[in-house]
N, C-alpha and C positions, 0 to 999 in steps of 0.2 A: 340588880335592879337599876343601880346608878349607871352602870356601863350601858345598859339598854337605853336609858334615857339620853345618855350622851351620844349614842349612835343615832338615835332618832333625831336629836337636835342637829347633829352634823348633816344628816340627810336633808333636813329642812333648809339649812343654810346653803348647802350645795345646790338645791333646787332653786332657791331664791337667786343665787349668784348666776345660775344658768339663764334664768329669765331676764335678769338685768343685762347680761351680755347680749342676749337676743334683742332687747329694746335698744341698747346703745348701737349695736351693729346695724340693726334695721334702720334706725334714724339716720345714721351716717350714709348708708347706701341710698336711702330715699332722697336725701338732700342732693347727692350726686346725680341721681336720675332726673330730678326736677331741673337741675342746671342743664342737663343734656337736652331735655325736651322743651325748654322754655322758648326756643326759637321756632317751634312747630305749632303755632297757635291753632291752625285750622284742623289739625288732627287730634287736638286735646280731648274732644268729646269721645272719639273712638278709643283713645288710650284709657279714658276714664271708664268707658263701658267694658273694655277688656279687663280692667282691674276688678270691676264688680263681678264679672263672670268667673274670673280666676279665684277670687276670694270665696265666692259661693261654692265652687267646686272643691276647694281646699277645706273649707269648713265642713262640707258634707263628708269628705274623706276622713277628717278628724273625728267626726261624730261616729262614723262606722268603725273607725279604729278604737275609739273609746268603748263602743259596745262590745268589742272583742276583748276588752280588758287590757289593752296595750297603751303605751305612753303616747301622749299627743302634744307634748310641749312644742316640738319643732313645727308640727303642722298648724297648731294654733297661732304660733308666731308668724308663720308664712302667710296665713290667712289675714291676720291683722295688717301685715305689710302690704299686701295687695289692696286691702280695703283703704289703707292710708294713702296709697298711691292714687287710687280712684278719687278719693275725697279731695286731694290736693290738685290733681289735674282738672277735675270738674270745677273746683273752686276758682282756680286761675282763669279758666275759660269763662265762667259766669261773671267774673269781675273785669272782663275785657282784656286780660293779659297784660295789664299795666304793671310797671316795675314794682309798685307797691303790693300788688297781689302776690307776686312771686316772693317778695321779701316776707310777707305775712305768712305764706306757706312754710318757708324755711323756719321762721320763728315758732310757728305752731308745732312743727315736727320736733324741734329742739325742746320746746316746752313740754310736750307730751312725753318725750323720752326722759326728761328730768323728773316729771311727776311719777312715771312708772318706777324709776329708780328709788324715789322717796318712798313710794308705796311698799316696795319690797324690803327696804332697809329700816324704815322707821314705823311709828304707829300710824294708824289710818287717819287719826285726827290731824296729824301734820300734813298728810296728803290733801285734806280738805282746806287747811290754811294756805298751803302752797297753790292750790287750784284757784281759790278766790283771789289771792295776790296776783296770779297770772292774768285773771280776768281784768283786774285793775290796770295792769300794765298794757294789756291789749286795748282796753278802752282809751287810755291816755294816748297811745300810739295812733289810734284811729282819729281821735279828736284833733291832734296836732298835725296829722297827715291831711285829713279832709278839710279842716277849717270849719265848715258848716254845710248845711244842706239836709234834705229829707232823709237821704240814705244814712247819713251820719247819725241823726237823731234816732232813727229806727234801730241802728246797730247798738247805740249806747243804751237805748231803752231795753233792748233784748238782754244786754249784759246786766243791767240793773235788775231785771226780772229774775235772771239766774242767781244773782246775789241774794235776792229776797227768798227765792226758792230754797237755797242752801240754808238760810237762816230758819225758815219754817221747818224744813226737814230736820235740822239739828235740834230744834225745840221739841219736835215730836219724838225723836230718838232719846233725848234727855229724859222725857217723861215715861219712856218705855224701856229703860235700861239698855239703850243702844240696839234694841231689837226692832226689826222691820218685818211685818207680816205680809207674806207673799203666797197667795193661793192657800191660805189657811196654815201655812208653815212659817214659823218664826226663824228669821235669819239674823245673825249677829252682824250688824253693819258697822258699828263703832264699839270699841271695847269699853268696859265699865270704868276704866281709868281715864276716859276722855276728858280733857279740859275744855268744856263747852264754852266757857267764858272767852277763851282765846279765839274760838270760831266766831262768836258774836262780835268781838272787838274787830277782827279782821274784816268781817262783812260791813260793819259800820264805817270803818276807815276807808274801804274801797268805795262805798256808796258816796261818802262825803267828797272824796277826791274827784270822782267822776262828775258829780254835780258842780263842784267848784271849778273844774276845768271847763265845763260847758258854759258856766255863767261868766267867769273871769277871763277865760281864754288864756292867752300867754302873758297876762299882766305880771304875775310873779315870774321869776326865772323858771324856764321849763325844767331844768334839772331838779328843782325843788319837788315838782310833781313826781318825777320818776324816782327820786331819792327816798321818798316816804315808803312806798310799798317794798322797794328793794331792801331798805334798812330794816323794816319790820320782818321781812322774810329771813334775813340774816340773823336777827335776834331770835326768831322762832327756831331756826336751824340749830343755833347754839343751845337753846333751851331743851329741845327734844333730843339733841345729842347727849347732853348731860343726863337727861331723864332716862335715856336708853342704857346708860352705864350702870 
């Protein structure tokens, strides 16, 4: 019995490692591709459309393969890659191809790769904490890049809405044992051991930082703004690493 459990655990770890490698490799390849196409602004919509079509085709193939009872990890990873490529190219095109949009796409790819790695290595609640921290860093970067303007306020408002949505969802999950009901079926979204207080603290911290950056601007040293979410993320990384042991 113990040997069987050990074998099953080893398979789970191998599957998680395989997915992590796909995310890391895909992120690196996507960044290289974005650097190659950044000079071809006029064809970015075509590249984005091609990415969407390829993603749809690969996901359909993955669905058919899964129906046949076969492994679909590679096909799923390939579909996500094409979808990410489409999102980045169309995003750069919508933002006018300015250097900031390309930089943002690179940061987004790296950030999503890190979040995926955290998801497969750690508990899901750490993934939520890391996601909200990333929203804070993104908001600060936009504030100090754009300075002011309607587009900036809309972007920061959207980020704050996401932070509030995470808080509300966490509160709902806390009251329902981490279970989310979808089409009458309960799905475990967060484990019972989730530290919800850390999620609430992270959401409050990010919301205060974004509002302070909007109101005060660069009055304090800019590094102080960035240091707060980064330091909090590192503290959480240590906490969840110890908790995992």
